[in-house]
Every structure is written in structure tokens, then in C-alpha cells.
VOBA-1610 file (N, C-alpha, C; in pm, whole numbers, padded with zeros to 5 digits, always signed):
BEGIN
Asn+11050+12253+10101Asn+11190+12255+10141Asn+11211+12345+10261Ser+11314+12318+10337Ser+11341+12397+10456Ser+11403+12530+10419Val+11413+12619+10518Val+11468+12752+10498Val+11611+12745+10447Ser+11689+12648+10491Ser+11829+12637+10449Ser+11845+12584+10307Gly+11735+12543+10242Gly+11742+12490+10107Gly+11771+12340+10105Glu+11780+12278+10220Glu+11807+12135+10231Glu+11684+12056+10188Val+11705+11946+10117Val+11595+11861+10072Val+11536+11787+10191Gln+11402+11790+10203Gln+11332+11722+10311Gln+11343+11571+10295Glu+11329+11497+10404Glu+11330+11351+10399Glu+11217+11301+10309Ile+11095+11347+10337Ile+10979+11316+10253Ile+10907+11447+10225Asp+10882+11476+10099Asp+10818+11601+10058Asp+10712+11565+09953Ile+10590+11535+10000Ile+10483+11488+09912Ile+10407+11607+09855Ile+10389+11605+09723Ile+10316+11708+09653Ile+10202+11640+09579Thr+10079+11692+09592Thr+09967+11640+09514Thr+09911+11750+09426Thr+09871+11712+09308Thr+09806+11804+09216Thr+09684+11731+09165Ala+09568+11768+09186Ala+09511+11886+09249Ala+09530+11880+09401Glu+09538+11999+09461Glu+09573+12006+09602Glu+09458+11972+09697Lys+09335+12010+09664Lys+09227+11994+09759Lys+09114+11907+09706Val+09040+11953+09609Val+08922+11882+09560Val+08950+11831+09420Leu+08931+11701+09400Leu+08952+11644+09268Leu+08826+11655+09183Phe+08711+11620+09240Phe+08584+11628+09169Phe+08485+11709+09249Asp+08428+11810+09189Asp+08319+11886+09247Asp+08228+11924+09132Val+08145+11830+09091Val+08057+11852+08977Val+07913+11839+09022Thr+07826+11912+08956Thr+07684+11906+08988Thr+07605+11880+08860Asn+07485+11830+08877Asn+07392+11808+08767Asn+07444+11717+08657Met+07523+11615+08691Met+07567+11520+08589Met+07449+11432+08551Lys+07442+11396+08424Lys+07336+11310+08374Lys+07395+11210+08277Pro+07322+11105+08244Pro+07377+11004+08151Pro+07433+11067+08025Gly+07554+11024+07989Gly+07621+11076+07870Gly+07721+11186+07901Asp+07711+11251+08017Asp+07808+11354+08056Asp+07938+11287+08096Trp+08049+11358+08082Trp+08177+11305+08127Trp+08265+11420+08172Ala+08358+11386+08261Ala+08454+11484+08313Ala+08580+11407+08349Ile+08693+11456+08305Ile+08821+11390+08333Ile+08898+11475+08434Arg+08951+11408+08536Arg+09035+11475+08635Arg+09161+11391+08655Asp+09274+11458+08672Asp+09401+11391+08699Asp+09447+11427+08839Leu+09499+11329+08909Leu+09561+11350+09041Leu+09703+11298+09031Glu+09801+11383+09055Glu+09941+11343+09052Glu+09997+11349+09194Ile+10070+11244+09232Ile+10134+11237+09363Ile+10283+11227+09339Lys+10359+11318+09396Lys+10504+11321+09372Lys+10577+11342+09503Asn+10686+11267+09521Asn+10773+11283+09637Asn+10902+11350+09591Ser+10923+11473+09635Ser+11045+11547+09600Ser+11151+11532+09708Gly+11128+11446+09805Gly+11221+11427+09916Gly+11322+11318+09889Lys+11401+11286+09992Lys+11509+11189+09981Lys+11466+11046+10009Gln+11362+11026+10090Gln+11320+10892+10133Gln+11200+10843+10054Asp+11191+10711+10037Asp+11073+10650+09977Asp+10958+10655+10077Phe+10835+10635+10028Phe+10719+10634+10116Phe+10614+10540+10059Asp+10522+10496+10145Asp+10405+10419+10103Asp+10287+10514+10099Tyr+10200+10495+10000Tyr+10084+10582+09984Tyr+09959+10497+09973Leu+09861+10522+10059Leu+09733+10452+10055Leu+09634+10538+09979Phe+09577+10482+09874Phe+09480+10552+09791Phe+09347+10480+09807Ser+09245+10552+09854Ser+09114+10491+09870Ser+09008+10594+09829Ser+08886+10548+09819Ser+08777+10635+09775Ser+08652+10604+09856Asn+08575+10709+09888Asn+08445+10689+09949Asn+08354+10805+09913Lys+08227+10778+09904Lys+08127+10880+09869Lys+08087+10955+09995Lys+08092+11088+09988Lys+08052+11169+10102Lys+07907+11213+10090Ser+07862+11240+09968Ser+07724+11282+09947Ser+07690+11261+09800Gly+07565+11283+09767Gly+07522+11272+09628Gly+07469+11134+09594Ser+07464+11108+09466Ser+07402+10987+09414Ser+07494+10865+09425Thr+07450+10764+09497Thr+07525+10638+09505Thr+07532+10573+09368Gln+07423+10579+09292Gln+07419+10518+09159Gln+07525+10582+09069Leu+07537+10715+09069Leu+07638+10783+08989Leu+07778+10748+09038Tyr+07799+10751+09168Tyr+07929+10717+09227Tyr+07975+10579+09181Asn+07886+10482+09189Asn+07920+10345+09153Asn+07951+10328+09005Glu+07897+10413+08920Glu+07914+10400+08775Glu+08032+10481+08720Leu+08088+10574+08797Leu+08201+10651+08747Leu+08317+10557+08717Phe+08389+10586+08609Phe+08498+10501+08565Phe+08629+10558+08617Leu+08714+10473+08676Leu+08839+10514+08740Leu+08955+10438+08679Thr+09061+10510+08644Thr+09186+10448+08601Thr+09297+10502+08689Val+09373+10411+08752Val+09487+10449+08837Val+09612+10393+08771Thr+09710+10478+08746Thr+09835+10435+08685Thr+09953+10485+08767Arg+10063+10413+08753Arg+10191+10457+08808Arg+10286+10456+08690Gly+10319+10576+08641Gly+10393+10585+08516Gly+10308+10527+08405Asn+10359+10430+08334Asn+10283+10364+08227Asn+10216+10235+08274Thr+10227+10202+08404Thr+10170+10079+08457Thr+10030+10105+08509Glu+09932+10030+08459Glu+09794+10042+08502Glu+09774+09961+08630Leu+09731+10028+08737Leu+09710+09962+08866Leu+09564+09924+08888Tyr+09472+10004+08835Tyr+09329+09975+08846Tyr+09258+10042+08730Lys+09163+09970+08672Lys+09079+10027+08567Lys+08943+09963+08581Gly+08844+10043+08615Gly+08710+09990+08633Gly+08619+10094+08697Lys+08503+10049+08738Lys+08407+10140+08799Lys+08451+10178+08940Leu+08423+10301+08976Leu+08460+10352+09108Leu+08394+10270+09219Gly+08271+10223+09195Gly+08201+10142+09294Gly+08273+10012+09326Gly+08358+09962+09234Gly+08432+09838+09257Gly+08571+09859+09314Phe+08613+09985+09326Phe+08746+10016+09376Phe+08747+10013+09528Gln+08842+09943+09587Gln+08855+09939+09733Gln+08967+10031+09779Ser+09091+09992+09752Ser+09206+10074+09790Ser+09331+10018+09724Leu+09436+10099+09720Leu+09566+10059+09671Leu+09671+10111+09767Ile+09772+10033+09793Ile+09887+10080+09869Ile+10006+10073+09773Gln+10072+10185+09752Gln+10185+10192+09662Gln+10307+10243+09736Asp+10422+10190+09703Asp+10545+10243+09758Asp+10612+10328+09651His+10667+10440+09696His+10733+10535+09604His+10871+10567+09656
//
């Protein structure tokens, strides 16, 4: 928000702020759950592009990770991360 306390046109907040996954030494049978929340506290709607790509590490592990993307109670994607391309959502 601005110094005057006025609501911004678009004010996007993400939780977690920086890194969603930073895990090492994962092996078959291990699991880790992470949540990413995207919220607009501003006055205007916005479109949000959500995509994924591997920067380093095991391609085999990346492709096998399971991803669920929801908007409220609506499931937008559920499947392996290797099969996920991108989503564009309006908020």
C-alpha cells in the first residue's frame, strides 16, 4: 500500500516469497509438500501466468514430482510436473 494508505491498483502478494522448493538428497519414497498462494489485495483484476522449468538437478526426479494447482476449490491441474506446461489465470 502507498504511504497515504490508499489501496494500490494491483497489489500481488505471494507466499512463499522466494523459493518454493529447495530440497536435497530426495530418494524414492520421500515426499515434501509445499503451498504457493497468490493474492491480489489491489483494486484491479490481473492475469497470472504460472509455469515451471528445471534449473538444475535430476530431470528424472523433476518429471516425477506430483503437482496440484487449484483456484479456491477448483482443480486446474493435477499430474506429474514433467507434464505441466503453463496456466494463465485471471484474478
